[in-house]
Each structure stands twice: as structure tokens, then as C-alpha cells.
N, C-alpha and C positions, 0 to 999 in steps of 0.2 A: 808651919809658921804659916805665913801666908801668899797667892804669887806675887809677881815682878808690881802687879802694880795697884794691887793693896797696899804694898809695902808704903812702894813711891808716893800716893794720893794719901793715907792711914798714916800707917805706924811709922813712919822715918819724922814725917813734921812735927808725929803728939813728942817724937823721942825728944827733937832739937828743941820744942816748948819746951820742954820740961826740964830741958838744965839746955838751955842757947849760952849759956857760957862751955860748955861743955866740949859742947859743938863748936861751937870758933875757936876754940885750944889747939882742934884738928890744922886747922893752918891752909884749906886751899879745896878747888874749885874741881869739880869732880862732873863728867860726864854719863852717862850710864844708857850704851846702848843695848835691849835685850828686844833681838829677837822671841818670838813664837807669838801663840795664843793672846798671852796676859802682857805680854812684850809691848813697849813704845821704847821710849828719848826721856831722860826725864837728865835737868840739870838739878846737881846737889849742892847748897854754898858756904860751908862750911865756912868759909875767911870774913869774911864784910855783911853782911847780913843774910845770920845760918835758918834759908826755906830750901826746899823743895821746888824747879815750877818743870812745866811739863816745857818739855821740846829743848832745846840747845838753844841757851840763851850765852855770851861774853865771854871770855876765855879761860876753854878749864885748864889747870892745871895736870889732869888724870882722865883718860878717858878709860871705860871697858867694857869694855865687849861681854858675853854671853847671853844662852839663853836664857828662855824664863822657869827651865827643868833645871837648869841649874843653878837661876837661882835662889830658887825653891829648898834647892841641893846644899846651897852654902848658908843659904837663913836658919835651917835646920841644922846646919854641921859649920861654925866657922874654920875649921880647920877645912872642909874641904877645898876650901878651893886653894891654895896651893894645888896642892893635888891637880885642881880642874886646869889652873896653867899648868902642871908640866903637861900634861895632856893637850896644849892648845883648845882645850873647851873654851878658857875665858885669857881672852885677851885685855894686855896693858899697855897703853900709851902716854910717853911725858912722863912725869914724876912717882915714876912704881913706889916710891917709897909712900909716898903719904895716898897709897890705896893699905897698908899694911897694917894704919891708924885710923881703918871706918871702923876696925872692930866692936873701939869705941860705943860709935852711935850705933852698928845694927846688933850687932850679938848682949 
């Protein structure tokens, strides 16, 4: 799976475009804060007009913070997210239940 930058600039927008109704069904706005070489901040709107924008925009329902290495690990194995969360490597604030629906777009 690609690094975080490639995921948010290409992979995730392609998946949203392929099935915007599936993306909208998740019904949340996510703010991703990824640290590391391929890191950055992105807003993934899966509520109003499904899209990915660079930077923080709007009022996120859920904020997810992790490193680009952990992002790659989750991209390769979505089940790793829970393990990283319990290790304190994946921080989720806001509506954490929404984060569990992300596999529909990421997985």
C-alpha cells in the first residue's frame, strides 16, 4: 500500500470517486494528522460532498493522529488499527465509532 501522502492524494480520492454513495453512507468528516516523511494533514469529507482536501477544513467529527509508518501498516492490514490504538500509537478524538466505518473506504 502507498504511503500516507499517496493515499490521501490519489488512492482515497479514487475510491471515493468510484462509489460516492458508499462514501457518503459513512456520514462523517475526518481530520487526519500524519507525522513523518510522507505525513501531512488532510480532511476527508464523507458526509456532505465526498472528497479529500489538504489541510484542516470545516468541523471534523473525528480526528485521527498517527505516523506515516503506522498508516502504511494499517493500509496493509486494517485490523492493525485496533492494536495500534491500544498501544497508544493511533490517537482518535471526537466520534471514535465513525473511525470504525473507515475500513469501507480504506480497506
